[in-house]
C-alpha positions in Angstrom: 61.8 139.6 27.3 61.6 136.9 24.7 61.1 133.3 23.9 64.2 131.2 23.2 62.9 129.5 20.1 64.2 128.2 16.8 61.2 129.8 15.2 62.5 133.2 16.2 66.0 132.9 14.6 66.9 135.9 12.6 70.0 137.6 11.2 68.6 141.1 11.2 70.9 143.7 12.7 69.1 147.0 12.7 68.1 148.8 15.9 64.7 147.7 17.0 64.0 146.1 13.7 60.4 145.1 13.1 58.8 143.0 10.3 56.3 145.7 9.3 57.3 149.4 9.5 54.9 150.4 12.3 56.6 153.7 12.7 55.0 154.7 9.4 51.5 153.5 10.5 49.1 156.2 11.2 46.3 153.8 12.2 46.6 151.0 14.7 44.5 148.8 12.5 47.3 148.7 10.0 49.5 146.8 12.4 49.5 143.0 12.6 50.8 142.4 16.1 51.0 138.7 15.5 53.7 139.2 12.9 55.8 141.8 14.7 59.3 140.6 15.5 61.6 142.9 17.6 65.4 143.2 17.3 66.8 145.4 20.0 70.2 147.0 19.3 72.8 146.1 16.7 74.5 142.7 16.5 78.1 143.0 17.6 80.5 142.4 14.7 82.5 139.8 16.7 79.4 138.0 18.0 80.6 134.5 16.7 83.9 134.9 18.5 82.2 136.0 21.7 79.7 133.2 21.7 82.4 130.6 20.9 84.6 131.9 23.7 81.7 131.8 26.2 80.7 128.2 25.2 84.3 127.1 25.5 84.7 128.7 28.9 81.4 127.6 30.4 80.5 124.4 28.6 84.0 123.0 27.6 83.5 119.4 26.2 83.1 119.2 22.5 83.1 123.1 22.3 86.8 123.1 23.0 87.4 121.6 19.5 85.3 124.1 17.7 86.3 127.2 15.7 84.2 130.1 14.4 84.0 128.1 11.1 82.4 125.1 12.7 79.6 126.8 14.7 76.4 128.6 13.7 75.4 131.8 15.5 72.1 133.5 14.7 70.1 136.3 16.2 66.9 135.4 18.0 64.1 137.9 17.6 61.7 139.0 20.4 64.0 140.6 22.9 62.7 144.0 24.3 65.6 144.7 26.6 68.2 141.9 26.0 69.8 140.4 23.0 69.4 136.7 22.4 71.5 134.4 20.1 71.3 130.8 19.0 74.7 129.1 19.1 75.1 125.6 17.8 77.8 123.2 16.5 77.4 122.4 12.8 78.4 118.7 13.1 76.5 117.8 16.3 77.5 114.7 18.2 75.8 112.6 20.9 79.1 111.3 22.3 79.1 113.8 25.2 75.6 113.8 26.6 76.4 116.2 29.4 77.5 118.9 27.0 74.8 120.5 24.9 75.4 120.9 21.2 73.3 124.1 21.0 72.4 126.8 23.4 70.9 130.3 23.7 73.1 133.1 24.8 71.5 136.1 26.4 73.3 139.4 26.5 71.9 141.9 29.0 70.6 145.3 27.8 69.4 148.3 29.7 66.1 147.9 31.5 63.2 150.3 31.2 61.6 149.0 34.4 63.8 148.9 37.5 62.7 146.8 40.5 65.6 147.7 42.7 67.5 150.9 43.4 70.2 150.2 40.8 70.9 148.1 37.7 73.6 146.3 39.6 71.1 145.1 42.3 68.7 144.2 39.5 71.2 141.8 37.9 72.2 140.2 41.1 68.6 139.4 42.0 68.0 138.2 38.4 70.9 135.7 38.7 69.5 134.3 41.9 66.1 133.9 40.4 67.4 132.4 37.2 69.3 129.7 39.1 66.4 128.9 41.4 63.8 128.5 38.6 66.3 126.4 36.6 67.0 124.1 39.6 63.3 123.8 40.3 62.7 122.9 36.6 60.3 125.8 36.1 62.5 128.0 33.8 65.2 127.5 31.2 68.2 125.3 32.3 71.2 127.6 33.0 74.6 126.4 31.8 76.5 129.5 32.6 76.3 133.0 34.1 78.8 135.7 33.1 79.2 139.4 33.8 77.1 140.5 30.8 74.5 137.7 30.5 73.7 134.0 30.6 74.0 130.8 28.7 70.7 128.9 28.6 69.2 125.8 27.1 67.9 126.2 23.6 64.4 124.8 23.0 62.4 124.0 19.9 59.0 125.4 21.0 56.0 127.5 20.3 54.3 130.0 22.5 51.3 129.1 24.7 48.5 130.6 22.6 44.7 130.0 22.2 45.0 126.5 20.9 47.2 125.5 23.9 44.6 127.0 26.3 42.2 124.4 25.1 44.5 121.6 25.9 43.6 120.2 29.4 47.0 118.6 29.9 48.9 121.8 29.1 46.6 124.0 31.2 47.0 121.7 34.2 50.8 121.7 33.9 50.8 125.5 33.5 48.8 126.3 36.7 50.6 123.6 38.7 53.8 125.4 37.7 52.4 128.8 38.6 51.6 127.4 42.1 55.1 126.2 42.4 56.5 129.6 41.4 54.4 131.3 44.0 55.6 128.7 46.6 59.3 129.5 46.1 61.3 131.0 48.9 63.7 133.3 47.1 66.4 135.2 49.0 65.6 138.6 47.6 63.7 141.6 49.0 60.2 140.7 50.1 58.4 143.8 49.2 56.2 144.7 46.2 57.0 147.4 43.7 54.4 146.9 41.0 51.9 149.4 42.3 54.5 152.1 42.5 55.2 151.5 38.8 51.7 153.0 37.9 52.7 156.3 39.4 56.2 156.2 37.9 55.0 155.7 34.3 52.1 158.1 34.8 54.5 160.8 35.8 56.7 160.0 32.9 53.9 160.2 30.3 52.8 163.7 31.7 56.3 165.0 30.8 55.9 164.0 27.2 54.1 167.1 26.1 53.4 166.2 22.5 52.0 162.8 23.4 50.0 164.1 26.4 48.5 166.9 24.2 47.2 164.3 21.8 45.9 162.3 24.7 44.0 165.3 26.1 42.1 165.6 22.7 40.9 162.0 23.0 37.1 161.8 23.9 37.6 159.1 26.5 40.6 160.6 28.2 39.0 164.0 28.4 35.9 162.4 29.9 37.5 160.1 32.4 40.5 161.2 34.4 43.3 158.7 34.3 44.8 159.6 37.7 41.4 159.2 39.3 41.2 155.7 37.9 44.7 154.9 39.1 43.7 155.9 42.6 40.5 153.9 42.4 42.3 150.7 41.4 44.9 151.2 44.1 42.1 151.5 46.7 40.4 148.3 45.4 43.8 146.4 45.5 44.4 147.6 49.1 41.0 146.1 50.0 41.8 142.8 48.2 43.5 140.2 50.4 46.0 139.0 47.9 49.0 137.4 49.6 52.6 138.5 49.0 54.3 135.7 47.1 57.2 135.3 44.7 55.7 136.5 41.4 56.7 136.2 37.7 55.3 139.7 37.0 55.3 139.2 33.2 53.2 136.0 33.1 52.0 136.2 29.6 51.4 133.7 26.8 54.6 134.7 25.0 56.6 133.9 28.1 55.3 130.3 28.3 57.2 127.9 26.0 55.4 124.7 24.7 58.2 122.3 23.8 58.1 120.2 20.6 59.3 117.3 22.7 58.6 116.8 26.4 61.4 116.9 28.9 62.6 113.2 29.2 63.1 113.2 33.0 59.7 114.8 33.8 57.5 114.2 30.8 56.4 117.8 31.0 56.1 120.1 28.0 56.1 123.6 29.4 59.0 125.9 30.3 58.4 129.4 31.8 60.8 132.1 30.6 61.7 135.7 31.1 61.8 136.0 34.8 63.6 139.4 34.4 60.9 141.3 36.2 60.3 138.7 38.9 60.2 139.8 42.5 57.9 139.4 45.5 54.5 140.8 44.8 50.8 140.2 45.1 49.6 136.8 43.9 46.9 138.4 41.8 49.5 140.1 39.5 50.2 136.8 37.8 46.6 135.8 37.7 45.5 139.1 36.1 48.2 139.1 33.4 47.6 135.5 32.1 43.8 135.6 32.3 43.8 139.0 30.4 45.1 137.0 27.4 42.9 134.0 27.9 41.1 133.1 24.7 42.6 136.1 22.9 45.2 136.6 20.1 47.7 139.5 20.0 45.4 141.3 17.6 42.3 140.8 19.7 43.3 143.7 21.9 41.4 145.8 19.3 38.1 143.9 20.2 35.8 144.6 23.2 36.9 142.5 26.1 34.9 140.7 28.8 36.0 138.6 31.8 36.2 134.9 31.0 33.2 133.0 32.3 33.5 132.1 36.0 33.1 128.4 35.1 36.2 128.7 33.0 38.1 130.4 35.8 36.9 127.8 38.4 38.3 124.9 36.4 41.6 126.8 36.0 42.0 127.8 39.6 40.9 124.4 40.9 44.2 123.1 39.4 46.2 125.9 41.1 44.6 125.3 44.5 45.1 121.5 44.4 48.8 122.0 43.7 49.0 124.6 46.4 47.4 122.1 48.8 50.0 119.5 47.8 52.8 121.9 48.5 51.5 123.4 51.8 48.9 121.0 53.1 45.1 121.0 53.4 45.1 123.4 56.4 46.7 126.1 54.3 44.1 125.9 51.6 41.3 126.2 54.2 42.1 129.9 54.5 39.5 132.2 53.0 42.0 133.8 50.6 42.8 130.4 49.0 39.2 129.7 48.0 38.2 129.8 44.3 35.7 132.6 44.7 38.3 134.9 46.3 40.9 134.1 43.7 38.4 134.8 40.8 37.6 138.2 42.3 41.3 138.9 42.8 42.0 138.0 39.2 39.5 140.4 37.9 40.9 143.2 40.1 44.3 142.7 38.6 43.0 142.4 35.1 41.7 146.0 35.6 45.1 146.9 37.1 46.9 145.6 34.0 44.7 147.7 31.6 45.8 150.8 33.5 49.4 149.7 33.6 49.5 149.0 29.9 48.2 152.6 29.3 50.8 154.4 31.3 53.6 152.0 30.3 53.1 152.5 26.6 52.9 156.2 27.1 55.5 156.6 29.8 58.4 154.3 28.8 61.4 155.5 26.9 61.9 152.2 25.2 61.1 152.4 21.5 61.0 148.6 21.4 58.2 148.7 23.9 56.3 151.1 21.6 56.8 148.7 18.7 58.2 151.8 17.1 54.7 153.2 16.8 54.3 157.0 16.3 52.4 159.1 18.8 49.1 158.8 17.0 49.2 155.0 16.9 50.2 155.0 20.6 47.2 157.1 21.6 44.9 154.8 19.5 46.3 151.8 21.3 45.8 153.2 24.8 42.3 154.5 23.8 41.4 150.9 23.1 42.9 149.7 26.4 41.0 152.5 28.3 37.7 151.6 26.7 38.2 148.0 27.6 39.2 149.0 31.1 35.8 150.8 31.6 34.0 147.8 30.0 35.6 145.5 32.5 35.1 147.9 35.4 31.4 148.1 34.6 31.2 144.3 34.7 33.2 144.1 37.9 31.0 146.7 39.7 27.8 144.9 38.6 29.1 141.6 39.9 30.5 142.7 43.2 29.0 146.0 44.2 25.4 146.0 42.8 
């Protein structure tokens, strides 16, 4: 999961390389999460030859005249499960407009979250999704799909952070695009898997005896049973009438690219990326993930969290509903579950869900990249912060809807 960005170009080759050695950090406050850059796996020694061959096979045009000495290949940081590379021609030409002079090449890596029953099924679904979001101008343009990865458009961009969240034009484009994602009819399994992931990762973390022993010494985890909270949020979700739609499932600020230059044919400036976990799921999943980061920086997870003001959420979801009405008609939006009040409550439910999911994921995954190479003590500190914020949000939720 990573942005395809010139700002993320790197030549680092070490396994799970990070900018600051978090594995040596014994306190979570020592880590600057805004500066961490992940490199997953070693760079193949023949990467320039591989990238050139792929570009010649799938792009042809001016790539057929290139050699390894006339192209530039650089590692892109940020991939948790895949490897990303920038590949560009040194002497770029505008003669062949249909053939890009620079692309991003994505090489698949092993996944730590499986949506389907096998890795093979995962990649087949991912190819279908990638092509559809590309054709619908929601995700990166796809130039080629091969057995071990994809060739995508390369974008000069920045991630959708706090400053962008204050830009009315960008916010409007973002939630119009989210409505269009949810409206897609994708030929993959129409069943959700996200709730099951809570149990899967919880079971995994209980098997990690050293980590779980540290967790049991924590004041908050010894006071509040995590499994009870998982069952509580599951019950709340089952009572929440969130429709089953095609969902991004990793709809975070780092997966929203703000382009330096708008797309000529549409004038739009946002491209959504990393649809690797996309599937059918509950609409609120995407609402909860993006609003959990609204107005907050990567380091703000250390700070107490509250729900955004309802007035802020109303302005955001008014955009979403208007685009949904354009897509499906006024009658569709007259349903109770398409009203702003219902969506706001739904969003808060899934914000609570994501707090619990973050806890069991950080403890239960085997991916060292997902840990940011933190040691067990730092992992427990991070999940303690998430658990405290979960109870802070849960208290606010109960006071608003059950008191």
